[in-house]
Backbone bond lengths (Angstrom), bond angles and torsions (degrees), N, CA, C in turn:
res aa  C-N    CA-C-N  psi(-1)  N-CA   C-N-CA  omega(-1)  CA-C   N-CA-C  phi
1 M - - - 1.525 - - 1.487 109.36 -
2 S 1.187 116.95 133.34 1.475 122.41 -178.40 1.535 112.09 -114.14
3 K 1.380 113.98 130.93 1.451 120.48 177.76 1.523 114.28 -87.62
4 Y 1.369 113.36 -21.47 1.466 120.45 -177.51 1.471 112.58 -132.32
5 S 1.286 117.24 139.22 1.463 120.97 175.87 1.562 108.60 -84.27
6 K 1.245 117.51 141.64 1.463 124.73 -179.18 1.541 108.68 -95.91
7 L 1.328 121.05 116.77 1.461 122.48 171.17 1.439 114.44 -99.87
8 Q 1.278 118.68 149.06 1.421 121.65 173.51 1.490 109.91 -81.31
9 N 1.338 116.47 162.95 1.429 120.02 -179.31 1.569 110.76 -57.64
10 G 1.285 120.59 125.42 1.485 125.02 -178.59 1.396 114.64 81.61
11 E 1.233 122.05 -0.83 1.561 125.26 -179.51 1.564 108.00 -77.00
12 F 1.347 110.81 140.10 1.414 122.14 -178.73 1.546 113.32 -90.84
13 I 1.403 117.93 152.85 1.442 122.02 176.94 1.573 102.02 -133.70
14 R 1.320 116.95 135.81 1.436 124.61 174.29 1.515 112.94 -98.53
15 I 1.326 117.98 133.10 1.400 123.29 -177.12 1.511 109.09 -142.00
16 N 1.349 119.07 161.04 1.462 122.69 172.62 1.576 103.67 -97.08
17 L 1.257 117.91 108.44 1.449 124.11 -170.18 1.556 110.70 -70.03
18 D 1.370 115.51 -25.37 1.474 121.48 179.23 1.522 112.76 -71.35
19 T 1.318 118.69 -26.59 1.485 120.67 -173.68 1.516 115.69 -125.75
20 E 1.335 116.66 -7.90 1.492 117.37 -173.35 1.519 113.00 -113.37
21 D 1.277 121.89 140.23 1.409 125.23 167.08 1.585 102.68 -103.34
22 L 1.262 117.06 147.14 1.495 119.75 177.02 1.563 110.76 -103.41
23 K 1.251 112.66 141.48 1.504 119.32 172.09 1.459 109.38 -118.94
24 F 1.354 114.00 113.45 1.523 120.28 -178.03 1.435 111.54 -112.06
25 A 1.312 118.48 148.88 1.398 128.76 173.18 1.522 110.47 -126.96
26 C 1.297 116.87 127.88 1.517 118.69 175.52 1.508 110.15 -75.47
27 C 1.318 114.39 131.87 1.406 120.76 -174.97 1.570 109.70 -81.18
28 D 1.342 119.37 -13.25 1.446 124.84 179.17 1.608 108.86 -85.97
29 C 1.366 117.85 -53.23 1.404 123.06 -174.64 1.452 115.09 -106.25
30 G 1.383 118.50 -22.15 1.501 120.88 -179.69 1.494 113.51 88.97
31 L 1.333 120.21 4.68 1.473 123.41 -179.96 1.482 107.89 -65.07
32 V 1.361 120.37 130.98 1.482 123.18 -178.29 1.641 107.50 -113.63
33 H 1.311 113.67 132.06 1.398 119.99 178.27 1.545 109.70 -133.09
34 T 1.297 117.19 150.91 1.436 126.60 168.54 1.506 108.48 -104.95
35 I 1.367 116.96 133.14 1.422 120.67 -179.11 1.568 108.19 -118.19
36 Q 1.283 115.59 123.35 1.476 121.13 -178.12 1.565 105.23 -111.89
37 F 1.376 110.89 142.28 1.467 119.68 178.69 1.515 111.36 -118.71
38 H 1.326 117.65 145.20 1.494 124.29 174.70 1.483 107.82 -137.82
39 K 1.281 117.24 127.99 1.505 125.74 -179.87 1.547 104.83 -79.60
40 V 1.357 116.11 127.15 1.442 122.06 179.30 1.563 107.15 -93.99
41 N 1.358 112.23 -54.32 1.503 118.73 170.44 1.518 110.71 -150.47
42 K 1.262 119.26 -159.03 1.497 121.55 -170.12 1.552 115.11 -51.43
43 N 1.389 113.64 -44.97 1.511 113.84 -176.54 1.488 112.52 -122.84
44 I 1.344 118.34 16.44 1.437 122.53 -176.16 1.518 109.44 -121.12
45 W 1.345 115.07 125.02 1.502 122.09 177.09 1.531 108.35 -125.48
46 D 1.297 111.69 138.86 1.520 121.03 167.01 1.482 108.59 -94.35
47 F 1.318 115.02 143.35 1.503 118.77 171.87 1.427 111.14 -138.86
48 A 1.273 117.47 150.28 1.486 126.80 178.49 1.536 111.17 -128.68
49 F 1.337 115.68 142.21 1.458 122.22 176.04 1.505 107.02 -112.51
50 F 1.310 116.02 136.89 1.384 124.53 -179.46 1.559 107.97 -127.85
51 R 1.257 121.03 121.73 1.481 127.37 -179.39 1.486 107.63 -80.92
52 H 1.388 114.53 138.08 1.473 120.24 179.73 1.488 107.25 -115.33
53 V 1.376 116.14 95.48 1.419 126.64 -178.00 1.528 110.21 -53.99
54 R 1.398 114.72 -50.33 1.463 120.46 -171.54 1.579 107.05 -69.54
55 A 1.260 118.85 -45.72 1.474 123.46 -177.93 1.612 108.19 -62.32
56 T 1.363 116.29 -41.57 1.426 118.82 177.06 1.501 109.96 -62.64
57 G 1.359 121.52 -46.27 1.500 123.10 173.96 1.420 112.94 -52.58
58 Q 1.322 117.72 -49.82 1.502 123.06 -177.99 1.468 111.95 -62.07
59 L 1.332 119.55 -40.79 1.516 122.60 179.55 1.502 108.16 -66.13
60 R 1.386 118.79 -48.59 1.457 121.26 178.55 1.561 112.19 -62.81
61 R 1.296 119.09 -41.71 1.465 124.81 -179.75 1.588 109.92 -59.60
62 H 1.252 116.55 -36.49 1.477 124.37 -179.18 1.503 114.32 -88.52
63 K 1.298 111.85 7.05 1.516 121.03 -176.82 1.424 113.65 49.96
64 F 1.352 117.71 49.64 1.440 129.45 175.49 1.452 113.55 62.92
65 G 1.321 118.58 25.72 1.466 121.93 -177.98 1.485 115.64 -67.94
66 Y 1.401 115.39 -13.24 1.506 117.04 177.50 1.421 113.90 -87.22
67 L 1.371 116.33 -2.23 1.531 116.81 177.00 1.497 109.92 -85.76
68 Q 1.338 118.56 136.75 1.384 122.85 178.61 1.477 110.50 -65.56
69 K 1.279 117.44 144.60 1.430 122.89 177.92 1.547 113.08 -91.46
């Protein structure tokens, strides 16, 4: 079972910015962040990054086992 999808360098991901938060893990260092988006107007979006210390520790402790192969 995978908690995180693994993307190749330069690969795109499609999401619904109005309803989804993204949870990303770096495949090099294992740092995990959630990214939240907020639409300000037609072409302007705010976004915020939140680091997840516990999820980062779990991912590193399991030697990146939660990343999809």
